[in-house]
N, C-alpha and C positions, 0 to 999 in steps of 0.2 A: 150631247144630243138634245138633252132635255133642259139644259142651262147654257147661256150665251155664256162663252168665257172673255167676249171682250166687253162684258160689262163693267171690267174693274177699270175699262179704260178711262173713264170718266172721272173715277178716284184719281187715277194717275196724273192725268193732266191737271185736275185740277191744284193738286199739289207740286206738280212738275209743269209747268205751263211749256206747251211745246213740244215734251217731251213724253206726252201718253203715249201714242202707238210706239215711238221707239222702243220706250223702257219695257212696254208691257210684253213685247214680242221678246226681249232677251230675257226678262223674267218668265215665260211661260216655257220658252227654250231651255232654260237652266231645269226648269223644275224636273222637266222630261229628262234630261240628260243625269242630274243627279240622283232620280230613283231608279233609273237604270245603271249608274255606276254602283251604290250601293248594294242593288240587287247581286251584282256580278262581283261584288268585291266580297258582299255576305256584310257590309258594315249598316245594317237596315235603323231606319229613324221614321219615324209615321210622317205622313204626307203634308201635314202642316209643317212639322220642323222643317221638310225640306223647300217647302213654298218659302219660309223666313230663311232659309240660306240661299236661296235663291233669289229671293229680293234685296239682300244684303248686296248679292254679287253683282246684279245685275246696276243698283245705285254707284258703286265703287267703281263698274267697269266705263259707266258716263259719268263719271266727274262729277257726281252729284253728293248731297251731304242730306244724311237721312236722322233726321228728330228722333228721338222715342216717340213723341205723340205720333209722328208721321207715320212712323213704321207700324204704330197699331192700328191706325187708321187704312192701311193699305193692305194688311193684314184680316182687317174684318170684313175689307171686300170681299175676299173671299170665302165669306160666312154669307154673303147676301148676294150670291149670283141671280141673275134676270133669268127667267124661265122664258126661252123660245114663247112667242105667240099659240103656235100651237099644241104645247106640253099639255096643260092641261085637260082639253078635249080626248085628246088622244088617251091619254091615261085613263079619264073617266067611260071613255069608250071600251076599252080594253078589259079593264074590269067588271062592265056591265057583262062585257062577253062571256065571261069566267075566265080569262085569262089572269093566270099567277105573273106579276110583276117584281122581279127582285134588281137591285145594281149588284152590280158587280164593279166596284172603284178604287181607282189607286186612293181618292178623297178618303181621308182619316175617320173614323166614325165620327168623332165632332163635328167634320166640314159636313158631312154626309148629312147627318141629323137638322144642323144648323139651317143648312140650304134647303131640305125639304119643307120643312116645319117656318121658314121664313115665306115661302113661297106657296104655303097653304097643300102641298102635295101630299104629305106624309101618309092619308088615310087611302092612298092609292098604290100605295105600295104594300105586298107581303112582306114584304123585309130589304133594310138597308144594309147591302154587305159591305164590309170593306175589307180589302185586301190584307188589311190590317192583322186581322183574322190568323194568319197566319203568316204573317211578315214576308211578304212576298210584292210582287208589282208586275202589273202586265207588261210585257207580255210573257212573263211566266207561266211556265203550265202550273204551276201549283195555283197561281191565280184564279186562272178559270178553273180547275178544279172546284172551287168553292159555290159555283154552279150548282153543282150534279149533288155535294153533300149537303144544300141547304135543302135543293128540290126533290132529293131523291128520286130524282130521273135518269135516263139513259141521256148518253150526250144527242146523240137524236132526236130526240124529244123538247130538245131546248133550243128556241131562238135567240141568236145572241145579236142586237144591235150595237153597233157601234158608230163612234160618233170620228173617229180617227184612222185613216186608213190604216197605219200601223197593228190599230188594235184591233181591225179588222182582217186582219193577215193573221196577229197572233191567234186570235179565237178559231177560226178557219184551220188553220196547223192544229189545233188545238184537237178540232174535231167535230164544233159547233156547226150547224146550221148558221150561215149567219148574212145580216144585211146590214151593208154601210150606211148610214145617214151623211150623207156626204152633203152639209149645208153651203161648205166654201166653194165647192166644185172644184174640187182638187183630183190632179189626176193618181190613177189607181198606184201605189207603191211597185217600185220592181224585186219585189223580193218571190218570185215566180209563184206565188198562190194569188186567186182571186175569190172574193166572196161569192156568194150565190147569185146576191142583189144589190143594187144599187140606187138609192133612190135622194131626191134632193131635200125632203120634209119628212115630217112624222106620217103624211098620208100615203105614203108610199109602204110604209111599215105596218100600217094599219092593212092597206090591201094584200102584202106580203101574208102576214100574219093571221087575219079572217077568213084569206081562200085557201089556207091547208089545213 
């Protein structure tokens, strides 16, 4: 929602010309699959390790070779994600309006901290909460519980903003009022539950948040 996951494509393409999009898509898919599988099987590792494992699989699956240096360069790309153009001003506006802003992210603490610091966004957050805190991954309810634990508010008093449709479904199922920032114009997930609002960018988030 705040950072563009496709910003890693440039690095992937530089290392594997002509394979940037294909490899990135496979890498990202395995990230999600591995985090969910590890959650179900109770074999937790943090998301940076998941990211590394998913990268190795994606490279092997596409028949490419990964040197130690290139592996490090690709992993580093996940510590330097580019914020969307509307991210900074949206966070600034929320902060100025007295809205408390935290993350509930599957990213490891290192990934959260590095991306926020590299983008100069750290001052806009009240807390950078990683699901590593209780060794869970969204959409596990334990992950969403971290928001209540951090803010000490009732579910109905916390607005959850999701980037993925699956995350929006998970948060709404948990009980949060939920907005899905659907930047890639994806269809609603067929999971029998819908977010309270769908927006194409963070302007929709601002309107929904500040009007309530």
